[in-house]
N, C-alpha and C positions, 0 to 999 in steps of 0.2 A: 740832188738837193731836196726833193720831196721826201725820200726815204729818210735822209738826216733830220728833217724837222719832226717827222714821225717818231724817230727814235728819241729825240730830245723830249718831246711831249710825254712819251710813254714812260721814260726814265724819270722825269720829274715828278709826274702825277702818280705813277704806280709802284715806285720802288723806294727803299730806303735800306741802309747799310751800316756795317761797323767801320769805324774810322781807324786811323793809324795811331799808334802810341808814340809817346816821347822816348828819347835815349834814357831818361831817368825812370827806370823800372823797379824802383824799390817797393812800390805798390802795383802788384802785378795785374789787377783787374779793374783800375781807374781808367777805363779807356776814353773817358770823356775830358781827359787832361787837355790842356789848350794846344791845339794844333800849331799855333803860332810859336810854341818854343820848342818844336821838333828840330833837332840838330842832325844833319847827315854829314858823312864825312867826306864824301866826293874825292876827286882825283888830285885836286889842287888846294885842299884844306877844307876845315869844318865851315858850315854855313847852315843858316837856319832855313827851314823849309819855305818858310813865308816869303824868302827872298830869291827863290828860284823861279824862274819863268817857265821852265820845262817841267812836266809832271814827274815827281819823285815819290816813291812808297818806301815806307821802313817797315821792317819786320823784327821785332825784338826777340832777345833770348827767352823771355818769359812766355812769348807767344809761341817760340819753337818748343818750349817745354809742354804746351798744352795742346799740341796737335799730334795726330798719329800719322806717320809716314814711314816708308821703306828706305829713302833716301833724301837728300837735302833738297832736290828739285821737287820731288813730291810734297815736301813740306810747305814751300812758298806759293804753291799753286792756289792757296785759298786768297792771295792778293788779287784783286779785280784786274784784269788784263794780263794776267799771267797764266799760261797753259803749260801742258808737257806733252811731249810724244814718248810713248812708252813702248817697250818690248819686253813684257812680263813685268814682275814687280821689282827687279833690281836694277833695270836700266831705264833712265829718265833724261829727255832732253828738254830744255827750257823753250818756251815759245812766248814772246812778248807781241799781244796785238796781232796775232796770226802770222808771225814770222820767227824763224828759229835757224838752227844750224849756224852757219858761219856769218849771220846777220846779227848775233847776239855776242858781245864780248863778256865773258865771265872773268871776274878779278878776283883773286884770292891771295892773301899775303902780300897785297899791293901790286902784283904782276898778273898780267892775263894769263889765263890758264889755257894751255896748248896740249891737246891730247887727241888728235886726229878726230875732232869733232864733226867732221863731214859725213860720217856714217850714221845711219839710222840706229844701229845697235851699238854705238859708241856713247857711253854715259859721261857724266862729269866725275872726274876723280877727285872728289873732295869729302872729306871726313865730316859728317854732319854734327859730330859731337864737338868739333873744334870751332864751330861757327857761333859766335856771340850774337850778331845781328846782320841782317840782309837789307841793302839797298838797292832799289829797282828804278833805274831811269828808263821812262817810256819814251821812246822817241830817238832820233839819231844822236849818237854819242861819239861821232866821228871826230868832232872838234878837239876833244882831248885824246881819244883813243885810236884814231886813224881808222883804216879800213875794218870792216867786220862789225861795226857798232851801229849798222843801219837801223836796226830794230830797237835797240837799247843796250843797257849794261846792267848786268847782276853783278853786285859787289858784296862779297862775303868777308865780313870782318871777323878778325879773332877777338879773343878777350881783351879788353882794356889793360893796359899796364896796371899792376898792383901799386897803390900808394907807397910812398917811402915808409920803410919801418914795418911792413906788412908782409905776411905770407898767407897763402891760401892754397888749399887743397880740396879735393872733392871727388865723388864718385856717383856716377849715374847708370842706371839700368833700365831694360825695357823687355817686356814679352808681349807677342801678339797671337792671339789665338788661331787665326785663319792659317797662315803659313809657318806657325811655330817659330817666328822671328825671336832671336835672343840677342841681346846686345849689352855691352857695358863700355864704359869709358873711365879712366882714371887721369888726374892731372895734378899737378903741384907747380905753384908758381910763386914769386916773391920779388922783394925789392929791399935790397940792403945797401944803404948809402949810394943809392943811384945805379948799383948794379943789378940788372933785371933778368928774370929768366922764367921760362915757362916749359913744361914738358908734359906730355899727354900720350896716352896709348889707349886705343879703341880696338873692338872686335865685334862683328856682326855677322850672324848666319841665319839662314831662313830655308826651310824645306819648300816643296812644291805648294802653291797656293791653290785654293779650290772655290768653285761657284756652283750655283744651283744647276747649271745645264751641262757643264762639262765634268763636274767632280773635281778631283785634283788634276791639275795641268802639269803633265809630266815635263821635265826638264826646266821648271821655272825657279828652281833653287838657286842660292847663290852664297858665297862666303866673303867676307871683307875684313881686312886689317888695316890699321892706319898707325902712324906714329908722328910726333912732332916734338921738336926741340928748338927753343928760341933762347938766345942770350944776347945781352946788349949792355949799353952803358948810357945813362942819362946825366948830362952835365948842364953847366950854364951856357955852354956853347951850342947845344944842341943834342943830338943823339946818335947812336949807330947800333943797328940791332941786325943779327944775322938768325935767319929761320931756316931750318932743316926740316924737310918732311918726306915721309914714305907712305904710299899708299898701294894697296894690292886688293883686287876683287877678282873672283873666280866665278863668273855667272855662266850657268848653262843656258843653251840656246833652244828656245821652243820652236819646234818646226811644225806642229799643228797637224801631223798626219792621222789619219783616222782609219779605224777597221772598216772594210767595206760592208760587213754584215751588220754589226752591232753600233757603228757609227762612233764608238768611244775612241777617245785619243789613245794612240798607241805608246805604249811604254815598253821600250826594248831593253833599256839598261837599268839595272838597279831597282830600288824600291820608290814608290811615289812620295814617302816621308822622309827620304834619307837626305842628310845635311851635306854629304860629299857631292862631287859634280856628277852629271850625267854625261852623255854623249850626243851631238858635240857640244863643246864649251869653250870658253874664252879664258885667258889668263892674262890680266893686265897689271903691270907694274907702273907706277908713276913716282919719279924722284924730282925733287924740287929744291932749290936753294934761293932764298931771297934775301939780299943785302940792303936794308933801307937805312939811309942816312938823311939828316937834316942839320943845316949849319945855319946859325944867325950871322948874317954878313950885311954890313951897312944898315940901312933901314929896311931890310927884308930878310928872307929865308931862302936858302937854297936847298932843294930836295934833290937827291940823287938815289936812284933805285936800279939795282942791278939784279938779274935773275938768270938761273939757269934750270931747264927741266929736260928730263928723259923720260919719254913715254915708250914703253914696251907692250906691244899688244899682240898675243899669240892666239891662234885659233886652231883647235884640236878636232878632227873630224871622223878619223879612222878608227872604229872600235877595235879593230885586231892591232893597231898599234896606238893605244890611248895616249901615250906620253910623246908621240913624235908630231910636232906641229906642221900644219899645212901653210898657214899663212903667218907671217912675223914681221910686223912693222917695228921699225926703230925711229923715233923721232926726237931729234936734239933741238932744242930752242934755246937761244940766248937773247935776253930782252934787256931793254935799257930805256930809262926816262929820267931826264934830268930838266928841272924847270926851277925859276926863280919867282918868288911871290913878294911883291912889294907891299910895304905898309901903306895904308891909306893916306893918299895925298889930295887933300881938298875933297875928301869923299870918294876918291877913285882908288880902286885896287886892281893893279895890272900883274898878270902872270904870263911868263914866256918860257918856252923850252922846246927840247927836241925828244923824240921818242920813236921807237921802232924795235925790230927783232931781226935776227938771222935764224934760219931754220936749214936743217939738213934731215931728210927723211930717207930711210934705206929699207929695202926689202931683204929679209934673210930667210924667207920661206921658200917653198915650191911652188905655191900658188900666188897669183898677183891680181890685185885690183887697180892699183895706181902704180906709176913709175916711180924710181929713185928721182928726187929732186932737191934743188937749192932754192932758198927764196931769201931775199933781204928787204926789208922795209925800213925807210926813212921819213920821218915827218917833223915839221917845225910849226909850231902854233903860238898865237898870243890871244889872251883872253882879257876881259876888263868889266868891272862893275862899279856901279856908283849908286849910293843912297841918298835920296832926297828926303823932304818931309814926309811926302805921301807916296813917292814913287821909288822903286829899284830898277835901274837898268842894267843889263849885262848883254855881252855879246863877244864874239871873236872870230878869227880866221886860221885856217890851217892849210898846209900843202902837204901831200903824201906821194911817194913814190915807191912803187914794189916791183922788184925784178924777180922774175921766176924763170928757172931753167929745169927742165926734166930731161932724164937720159932715155935713149932709145933701148928697146928690148926686143929681141927676135927669139921666137919660140917655136919650135918645130917647123922652122923654115918660114913661118909667118911673122910678119912685123906686128908684136903685140903694142908696143908702144913706139911712137916717133920721136925723135929728138926734137925738143920744142923750147923756144926762148921767147918770152912775153914780157912787156914792160907796161906797166898801168900807173897812171898819174891822176890825181884829182885834188881840186881846190873845194874845201868844205867851209862853212860859216854857219853862225847862229846869231840871231838878235831877238832880244825879247824884254818885256816890261811887266812888272807887277804893280798894281794900284792897290794900295792899303787904304780901301774905300771907307773904312771906319773901325770902331774897336772890333767888330766881329766879321768884316768882310775883307778877303784878298781876292783881286781879280787878275788873271794871268793871261798873256798873249806871247807866243813865241813863233819864230820862222825858222827854220833851219834846213841846211842842204847836207845830205849824206852821201857817203861814198864807199862802195865796196867792190874789190877786186873779185873775180870768179876763183873759186878754190881748186885745188888740184883735182879733186874728184869729178868736179864739174865739166872740167877742161879735157880730161883723159881717162876717166873711169872706164874699165873694160874687164868686167868679171861678176862672179856670183858673189852676192851678199847673203850668207846663210841667215842671219838675224833678222833681215827684212824680206827674204823668201823671193828674190828677183835677181835678174841679170841687169846691170846698169852700163849705159854707154854715155861717155861723155862728148863734148864737142870743142875741139881747139879754138874755133872761131868765136866763141862768145866774147861779148863786151862787158865792161864793167858796168855795175849798177849806179844811178845817180838818183838821189830822191830830193823832192821839195816837199816838206811837210809843214802844216799850220797846226797849231795847238792852241786851244783856249780852254780856260780853266777858271773855276770858283772856288773858293772855300769859305765855310761860314761855321764859326765856333761860338757858342755862348754856354751858359751853365746847364743847359739842358739838351742841346743839340749840337752835333758835329757833322758836317756835310762837305763832301768833296765831289766836284763834278770836273771831268776832263773830256774833252772832245777834240778828235783830229781828223785830218784829211791828208792823204799822201799820195803824190803822183811819182812812180818809179819808172825811169827809163831803164829798158833791158833787163826787166826782173827776171831771173833765171829760176826754172822750176822743173820738176820731174814728172813725165807723164808715160803712160804705156803706150807701147807700138805694136803693130800687127806683124811682128817678125819672131822667129824663134832662133836665138843664138845658142842656147843649150837646153836640151830637152829637159822638161820637168820644171821649168822656171819661166814666169812671164818676163819679158823684156821691157825695161824702162829706160827712155833717153832723156837727157837734159836738153832744154829748149829755153828760149827767152822771148819776151814780148813787153811792151808798154803796160803798165797795170795802174790801178787806183785802189787804195784802201781808204776805209773812213770807218768811224765808230767811236767808241769812247767807253767810259766807266763813271757810274755814280755810287757813292757810299755814304750811308747816313746812319748815324748812332744816335738813337733817342733815349734819354734816361729821365723820365718823368718822376722819379724818385732817386734816392740816393743809391739804393742797392739794386735797382733794376734796370736792365738795359735791353732795348729792343732794337735790333739791327737788321740790315738788309743790304744787298748789293747787286748791281746789275752790269754786265759787260758785254759789248757787241762789237764785232768787227766783220766788215764786208769787204771782200777781196775779189776784184774782177780784172780780166784782161781786156784791153781796149781792142776795137776793130776786129773781133773775133766772132765766128758763127755761135749760135746758142750752145751747143755742145762743147764748146771749149771757152766759153765766156767767163766762167768762174776759175779762180785760181784754186788748184787742188789743196787738199789737207789744211782747210781753213777751220778753226775751232768753233764749235756751235755757240750761241749766245747762251749766257750762263746767268742764273739767278740764285742768290744764297740769302737766307734769313736765318737769323738766331734769336732766342729769347734767353737771357742769362740773368739769374738771381744770386746775388753775394750775400752771404749770411754775416760775416763778421770781417772787421777791419782792425780790430784792436784786441783780439782774444789772447788769452794767456797760453793756452795749449794749442789751439786751432786758430790760424788766421788766414784772411783772404779765401775763406771757403765759399765755394760756388756750386751751382748746378746749372747746366745749359742744355737746351735743345735746339737743334737746327735742321734746316731742310736745304739741300743741295738739288736745284732743278736745272737740268741741261736741255735745251730746247731740241728739237729736231733739226738736223742739218741736212737740208736737201738742195743746198747751192754747191752743186758739184761740178768737177771737170769730169763730163761724161764721155768725152771722145775716148774710143777702143776700151771702155770699161776701166778707166783708170781708178776710179773710187766709186763706192756705194753709198746710198743714203744711210744715215743713223738715226733711229727713232728717239723720241724724247724719252727721258727717264728723270725719276726723283729719288734721291738717297736721303733717309731719315738718320740723323746723327744725335748722340747726346753724350755729355761728359760731366763728371764731377772731380772736384780737386781741393786740396787744401795745403796751406803751409803748416808745419809742425814746429811749435816754438818751445824754447827752453830758457828760462831767464831773460826773455826780451829778444832772444836771437833766433833766427831761422835755422833749424838744424835738418830740415828734410822738407820736400815737395812731393806730394803724392798726387797723380792724376790717373782717372780711369776715362778712357775714350772709347765709345762704340761708334763705329763707322757702319753704314748701311745695315741699319737694325732689322729691316725687313728682309733682308737677304735677297734683294733684287738682283736678277740676272741682268746685265746690261753691257753695253760696248761703248767705251768712249770714241769719238770720232778720230782722234788722234793715236789710238792704239794700233800699231803695225799689225798685231795678232789678228784683228778683225777681217783681214784679207786672206787669211789662211784657208785650208781645204774646206769644202762644203760637208756638212754633216749628212750622209746618204739616208739616213733614217729620219731625221727632223726636217731636212732642208735648210737648217741654219748654217750660215757661213762664218768661218773663222772662230777664234778663241774669244771668251768672254772675260771681263775683268773680275777682280776679287770680290768675293760675296761678304758676308757679314764677317766684321774682324772687331775684337775688343782689345784694346791695349791698355796695359799696366805700366807706369812710368814712375820711378823713383829717382830722386836727385837728393843727394846728401852734400851741401857744402860746408866747408870748415874754414875759419879765419883766425889767425892770432898774430 
């Protein structure tokens, strides 16, 4: 409690930050727009941010245009409380308040994304160009999404439906100097008499990235392709839309091996600046169909969403047979969500429904990390909310049941995987209130209970993970995680200042984590084992945007999470792989808002400071400390106008201007081989990078 009080005092007295934008982004750089009018989509319908007792952040399409990133997760990590676990520049996994993997539900096209996300080297198979906005729920989202939403929810929203009688097309492209990243995206959408459509194709490629210490990092290149087609109808009775999408990424795998004499990273295959893959590499395909329906029935609305996904993940390791895969996962997922939303009855709005999924995972390769398995989820929930004059109350209950069965596998006379059947069940709930304390203040409080069943990797893993450079062992005896979380928040918005303060404390029973053990299963790889224990996490985020004059913005943000295991000795007291505290600050000056040729022109300078992370799980050398580092960034941008319409947006973003050599604490590559010449361990993150972005929208 003492540390929590210190955090609050330091945050309030010593930091200020940028605020979230509203959904209406016609004016890109008015970040001081009223937070009370922010609208988020959510799983059960649109609602204003001021009415949510749980902390929710929004990242808009214009914000996405103004940041430099190699993938969609990389783009949203500027949101306080959101981090990423990386394996090179092409693979990123989201982390919310120190928790990631299967503790975060990622939603795209309305359905939860399922792509073998238990692996460190398994990214999120979503085309960044297809994302119009991102909503981040921080805290248990089990009430609506069931198991796996213990830490929160990332919801990626596609572009809104075009107004009736309109058609839109567009083109965007980008180039990054550090890794030679090239990408482009084309789209065409329209609405003719309620018949709606949207089509998009995107492609992205990058060669190896570089930094001051390592030079070019061999095998950090990747190539990505994506396509999407949506068609549907809007009628007086509701709507029906079918979205088909395809995603393919070919990331090479950084192994971090070094020459014993020079200390340089070894490049055995191809050239450092080639765009084609090296060895080893992955080939990932993700196919998805989402059928979204909404019907007005009685005094309410029935929503029915069905989805099918096929994730194919292959890994190629043998240079003598570069086209023969060693690992091959096939994951089929059928998901469903049906809920009914009532109209307001004396101020009360009630939503009830069912949701879940069926999964079938198969191994088609010669090597194995997990067994074949079947999974079935079922959940039933009800939520309610009511608006009073100065209060908004909301809450709900949910019950989930998960059935998991994995198949036995015998290999070379040894039992690689046992036949296993597990059933998990959990009751979750949430209750919260928002006090509209005045024209400028909203105060929030929320209590929630989350539930997460252990995933297949935690229960059964038995094999080498090339991308994470280790051998992993699961434990069939692991129990489900249950969390009890308390959230407090405050929003303040007036003409000159926008402030958001969120604080939380969470107690989690049976928290599952991965740590190193002193045994060698396969020569050349450290062995890590899944374990569990009761844990406590606390922290929060503060962001403030100050605009003392119309065109000037002074912003800063601070986020912190502390994660500990209870009743443990000092060397194993801290949960492993917890992000370091982070402070961001920026100054932005906007030149024009009504120019005839150039509009919304701006220049911005910012500093991203990551504190030292020395709260470690030290037992058996599971992780090492990460020193503090500061990254200097700058950007300029403008809209180009013609006859009062925006015909293009140009942005130039410079990250890490001083070419600082650093390692993020959540980089998987920081634990690679030690450089025998310098004594530095692991591979460092990307150095100086300048991005040029051009967006050309058309409407008629």
